C-alpha positions in Angstrom: 102.1 174.5 21.7 99.8 175.8 24.0 97.5 173.4 26.2 93.6 173.4 26.0 91.6 172.5 28.9 89.7 168.9 28.3 85.9 169.2 27.6 83.5 166.8 26.9 79.3 167.3 25.6 76.9 164.6 25.0 74.6 165.4 22.1 71.4 163.8 20.8 70.7 162.9 17.1 68.6 160.4 15.0 71.3 158.0 15.4 71.6 158.1 19.0 73.6 159.8 21.8 77.2 161.1 20.8 79.8 161.9 23.2 82.0 164.7 21.7 85.4 165.1 23.3 87.4 168.3 22.8 90.8 169.6 24.1 94.0 168.0 25.6 93.2 164.9 27.5 96.6 165.1 29.4 97.5 164.6 33.2 98.1 168.4 33.2 94.8 169.4 31.4 92.0 167.1 33.0 89.8 169.5 34.7 86.9 169.2 37.3 84.5 168.7 34.2 86.4 165.8 32.5 87.1 164.2 35.9 83.0 164.0 36.3 82.4 162.2 33.1 81.6 159.0 34.7 79.0 160.2 36.8 77.7 161.9 33.4 77.6 158.6 31.4 76.3 156.5 34.6 72.8 157.1 33.7 73.1 156.2 30.1 72.6 152.8 29.0 73.5 151.1 25.3 75.6 151.8 22.8 77.1 155.3 23.1 78.7 157.3 20.1 82.2 158.6 20.2 83.1 161.9 18.2 87.1 162.9 18.5 87.2 165.2 15.8 87.9 168.2 18.1 90.2 165.7 20.6 94.0 167.6 20.7 96.6 165.3 22.6 96.0 162.4 24.5 98.1 160.5 27.0 97.3 157.2 29.3 95.6 159.8 32.2 93.5 160.9 29.8 92.2 157.9 28.2 92.0 156.1 31.4 89.5 158.6 32.3 87.5 158.3 29.3 87.5 154.4 29.2 86.6 154.0 33.0 83.7 156.6 31.9 82.5 154.3 29.2 83.1 151.0 31.0 79.3 150.6 31.2 78.6 151.6 27.4 79.7 149.4 24.4 83.1 150.8 23.4 82.3 152.3 19.6 84.3 151.1 17.0 84.8 154.7 15.5 88.1 155.1 16.5 89.6 153.7 13.6 89.9 156.7 11.9 92.3 157.7 14.7 95.1 155.2 14.9 97.1 156.7 17.7 93.8 156.7 19.9 93.0 153.2 19.0 96.6 152.4 20.1 96.6 154.1 23.4 93.0 153.0 24.4 94.1 149.5 23.6 96.9 150.1 26.1 95.2 151.3 28.8 92.0 149.0 28.2 93.6 146.0 30.2 93.9 148.4 33.5 90.3 149.2 33.1 89.1 145.3 33.3 91.5 144.3 35.6 89.5 143.0 38.8 89.8 144.4 42.0 92.1 142.5 44.6 89.9 141.1 47.2 91.5 139.8 50.5 90.8 136.3 51.4 88.6 135.5 54.3 90.9 135.0 57.3 89.1 132.3 59.0 88.4 130.1 55.6 89.6 126.9 56.3 91.0 126.3 52.9 93.0 130.0 53.4 94.5 128.4 56.6 95.6 125.5 55.2 97.0 127.5 52.3 99.0 129.6 54.8 100.1 126.2 56.5 101.2 124.6 53.4 103.3 127.7 52.3 104.9 128.1 55.7 106.1 124.4 55.9 107.2 124.4 52.1 109.4 127.8 53.1 110.6 126.1 56.4 111.9 123.2 54.3 113.1 125.5 51.7 114.9 127.6 54.9 116.2 124.1 56.3 118.1 123.1 53.1 119.6 126.7 52.6 121.0 126.3 55.8 122.6 122.9 55.2 123.6 123.6 52.0 125.5 126.6 53.3 126.7 125.1 56.5 128.1 122.4 54.0 130.0 124.8 51.6 131.4 126.6 54.9 132.9 123.4 56.1 134.3 122.5 53.2 136.0 125.9 52.8 137.2 125.9 56.5 138.7 122.4 55.6 140.6 123.8 52.5 141.6 126.6 54.3 143.3 124.1 57.3 144.8 122.3 54.3 146.1 125.4 52.5 146.6 128.2 55.5 148.0 130.6 52.6 144.0 130.9 51.5 143.2 132.6 54.9 143.1 136.4 54.4 144.9 137.5 57.4 144.4 141.3 57.1 140.5 140.4 56.5 140.7 138.0 59.6 142.2 140.9 62.1 139.9 143.5 60.8 137.0 141.1 61.9 138.3 140.3 65.0 139.1 144.0 66.0 135.6 145.2 64.5 133.3 142.1 66.2 135.5 141.6 69.0 137.6 144.2 70.3 134.8 147.1 69.5 132.4 144.8 71.2 134.2 144.2 74.4 132.9 147.7 76.3 129.2 147.0 75.8 129.4 143.4 76.6 131.1 144.0 79.9 128.6 146.7 80.6 125.5 144.5 80.0 127.0 141.5 81.8 127.8 144.0 84.9 124.6 145.0 85.2 123.0 141.3 84.4 125.1 140.5 87.4 124.2 143.1 89.8 120.5 142.3 88.9 121.1 138.8 89.9 122.5 139.9 93.3 120.0 142.2 93.8 117.3 139.6 93.2 119.1 137.1 95.3 119.5 139.7 98.4 115.8 140.3 98.1 114.5 136.8 98.4 117.5 135.1 100.1 117.6 137.7 103.3 113.6 136.8 103.7 114.7 133.2 104.0 117.9 133.9 106.3 120.2 132.4 104.0 121.9 135.8 102.2 125.0 134.5 101.8 124.2 132.1 99.1 123.7 135.4 96.8 127.1 134.6 96.2 126.5 131.0 94.9 123.5 132.4 93.0 125.9 135.0 91.3 128.7 132.5 90.4 126.6 129.8 88.9 124.1 131.8 87.0 126.9 134.1 85.4 129.5 131.6 85.0 127.0 128.8 83.4 124.2 130.8 81.9 124.4 134.8 81.8 127.8 135.2 81.0 127.7 133.4 77.4 124.0 134.1 76.5 124.2 137.9 77.5 127.3 138.0 75.3 126.0 135.8 72.6 122.7 138.1 72.2 124.7 140.9 72.2 127.0 139.6 69.3 124.0 138.9 67.6 122.5 142.1 67.6 125.9 143.7 66.6 127.6 141.2 64.5 125.1 139.4 62.9 123.4 142.4 61.8 126.7 143.8 60.7 127.9 140.6 58.5 124.6 140.7 56.6 124.7 144.2 55.8 128.1 144.1 54.6 127.9 141.0 52.6 124.0 142.1 51.2 125.2 145.6 50.1 128.4 143.9 48.6 125.6 141.5 46.6 123.3 144.4 45.5 126.2 146.4 44.0 127.5 143.3 42.2 130.8 143.4 43.8 130.4 139.9 44.8 129.7 138.7 41.2 133.0 140.8 39.9 135.0 138.8 42.4 133.8 135.6 41.2 134.5 136.9 37.5 138.2 137.4 38.7 138.3 133.9 40.3 137.8 134.8 43.9 135.7 132.2 46.1 133.4 134.1 48.2 133.4 131.9 50.9 137.5 132.5 51.1 137.0 136.2 50.9 134.0 136.9 53.1 132.6 133.9 55.0 135.8 132.0 56.3 137.4 135.2 57.6 134.0 136.2 59.7 133.5 132.6 61.0 136.9 132.3 62.1 137.2 135.7 63.8 134.2 135.5 65.7 135.1 131.7 66.6 138.2 133.2 68.0 136.7 136.4 70.0 133.9 134.8 71.3 135.5 133.0 74.0 137.6 135.9 75.2 134.6 138.1 75.2 132.6 135.3 77.1 135.4 135.4 79.7 135.0 139.1 79.9 131.5 139.0 80.2 131.8 136.6 83.3 134.3 138.5 85.0 131.8 141.3 84.5 129.0 139.8 85.6 130.9 138.6 89.0 132.0 142.2 89.6 128.4 143.8 89.4 127.3 140.9 91.7 130.0 141.6 93.9 129.1 145.3 94.2 125.5 144.9 94.9 126.4 142.3 97.5 128.8 144.5 99.1 126.2 147.5 99.1 123.3 145.6 100.4 124.9 142.8 102.5 128.2 144.0 103.6 130.0 141.2 102.1 133.5 142.3 101.1 135.0 141.8 97.8 137.9 139.5 99.7 135.0 137.1 101.5 133.0 137.3 98.1 135.9 135.7 96.3 136.9 133.5 98.8 133.2 132.2 99.3 133.0 132.4 95.6 135.9 130.1 95.1 135.0 127.7 97.9 131.3 126.9 96.5 131.3 127.4 93.1 132.9 124.5 91.1 135.4 125.2 88.0 132.7 123.0 86.4 130.1 126.0 86.0 132.8 127.7 84.1 133.8 124.9 81.6 129.7 124.4 81.0 129.7 128.2 79.9 132.8 128.2 77.9 131.9 125.0 76.2 128.7 126.8 74.5 131.0 129.8 73.1 132.3 128.2 70.0 129.2 126.8 69.1 127.4 130.0 69.5 129.8 131.8 67.8 129.6 129.5 64.7 125.9 130.1 64.9 125.9 133.7 65.1 128.5 134.1 61.8 126.7 131.4 60.0 123.4 133.4 60.3 124.9 136.8 59.2 127.0 135.7 56.4 124.2 133.2 55.1 121.4 135.8 54.8 124.1 138.4 53.5 124.8 136.2 50.4 120.8 135.6 49.8 120.5 139.5 49.5 118.5 140.2 46.6 119.1 143.5 44.5 117.1 146.0 46.0 116.8 147.7 49.7 113.8 145.9 50.5 115.5 142.4 50.6 118.5 144.1 52.2 116.3 145.1 55.6 114.5 141.9 55.5 117.3 139.5 55.5 119.3 141.9 58.3 116.3 141.5 60.3 115.9 137.7 59.8 119.7 137.0 60.6 119.4 138.8 63.9 115.8 137.0 64.7 117.1 133.7 63.5 120.8 133.8 65.7 118.8 134.9 68.8 116.8 131.8 68.1 119.4 129.5 67.5 121.1 131.1 70.8 117.9 130.0 73.0 117.4 126.5 71.5 121.2 125.4 71.6 121.2 127.0 75.2 118.4 124.8 76.2 119.9 121.4 74.1 122.9 122.3 76.4 121.1 122.4 79.4 119.3 119.1 78.8 122.5 117.5 77.6 124.5 118.9 81.2 121.5 118.0 83.2 121.9 114.1 81.6 125.4 114.2 82.5 125.0 115.4 86.1 127.2 118.6 85.2 
């Protein structure tokens, strides 16, 4: 069927002005004349008659153009003889009358209170969600300890390999450079004070007590937390988790517990490797800048740095591992059915994991200070 271009004409008679529509008013046939209909009718006030006897095909694009041009005029009742056009006009009419969304003033007091109230409610909801997830997780871990056959050893070994063994190179490299930077700063500062030898203590205490565990935890937060959230979230999007529940497989036993236990067991090993790499980095810088050989460096480290600093750092490892794994699994299970939700949850999991790492490290620092450790 051939398509004719849309056309319009305004005629004047004893009954008033009439808008005569002809041709096809569709998205493919609208021309410049039809699109300028609104400007033609702007100067016409009052009721306008409409002649659709010559109107061909009409779709929502054409109906929108016509109604938009007629919105300043009374829509005439002369469309009842064309039921198809009347139905299409009634379908498109709400879009014409929809109010424009106006952004609320950002400095308005009520707007600020509204934002603050919503943030408080969201924070309370997030706290409740965390508590609910942790409760389910503790119950699942207790159930696994009581019945070890529930533990999926293949999934556990896979998580330990991907989240632990594969993360070892980046953990050691990053800690090596952090230890080197600490030693470089100590060398520059302490040499000016005439006590450059204390660079060994600075590297030992800093790496063993703080940097070894913190750098390792932050790397795992960016690597494992995002991986856990993306893996579980993609399964949630494709309804694999729903299928597992239909088959009677508990989602915590299959997805959460192996990841939590795998990271819980690998975190101390990665922390020790990170500490060794950090000390090696500090030793290399001390050797290059101060002439302190590796043997003297290790002897000085053994004599001046107490073993308590090592255990202070190691005590944090299981707690931070639990926080990292929990954040990734919880946000993965909270993913909705779209990609936007997946991206938002992956980002939130990493940000929340890093925030909790810094927060709990500060709590541990205050606790150890009170215990004189």
